C-alpha positions, 0 to 999 in steps of 0.5 A: 478506924471503924469496923462494922461487926457485919456488912450487908450484901447491898453495901458490898454490891455498891463498892468498886471492884478489887483489881490485883495489880501484882504479877500473876504466874500460871504454873504448868509443870513440876519444874516451874513449881520448883522455881515458884516454891524457891521464890515463895520460901523467901517470905515469912507470910503467904496467902493461900487458896484453892479452886476446884472445877465445879460439878453440875451432875449428880455423882460428879466429883473433881479433885482440886485443880488449882492452888494459889499462893500469893505474896504482897506482889505476886501470885503463883497458880499451881495447876495441880490437875496437870502435875499434882502435888510436888514434894517441894510444894508439900514441904512449903505447906508443912514449913512451920516457919512460913505463915500461911493465911487463908479462909476455910482452910479446913476445906482447902486442905481436905481437898488437897489431901485427895492429891497427897498426904501432908501435915499443914503447919504455920497456918492461920484461919481468918474465919477464926482470927477475925472474930477476935475483932468482933467481926461476925461476917466470915466470907472473904468478900464481906471481910475484905469489903468491911476493911477496905471498901472494895468488892471481890467479884465472884463472877469466875467462881464456877468457871472451868478450873481444868481448862487448857488455858486459864483466862485473865479473868480467872487468873485475876479471881484466883490471885485476888482470893489468895492475896486478899488473905494477906491484906486482911491479916496484915491490916488487922495485925496493924489495928491490933498492935495500934489499938486504933479501931472501934467496932460498930454494932449493926442491928440486924433487920427485923423481919416483918410479920407475914400476913 
């Protein structure tokens, strides 16, 4: 397999969009959260991400509204703006035996710490992990496009994550962001073990001199 060290926005925009075909569960109550955590605790690898309601006014600040945790086939979306961080959820994030893969996890955990104090364990930061393969792009969209030839749409990124009901497009977006982390990690682990890949160095475009 050929992996490029970087990929252009133009290339990404021409790719077909990713669709999450697994099951999506919106978790609205502590009871639902406990059930979801019991299910997720059966797995040794999970993808995680979070969403926060965007702020459009100066001085406006929102706490993280949604925590997404995905397996290969399911994504649970914990609506933290409705019930906060439950103890079982904290225990899952602190469990060193369950690997949690994500991107920009430092930012995610910083936001989550505004809701509860916890010490994340068993985490893998993709922005660090991909550099071992010579990949220089650090956005989820570009990493996924590089490996799978599909585009992760960002159309819902600035939508209202504290809305009474999350729309299907919002659920798709949130699920894909967590699930894609597992897919990337699993693919790179397969390539690392097999050694069946090569890095293609893409020359950076030369800026034309201004007149």
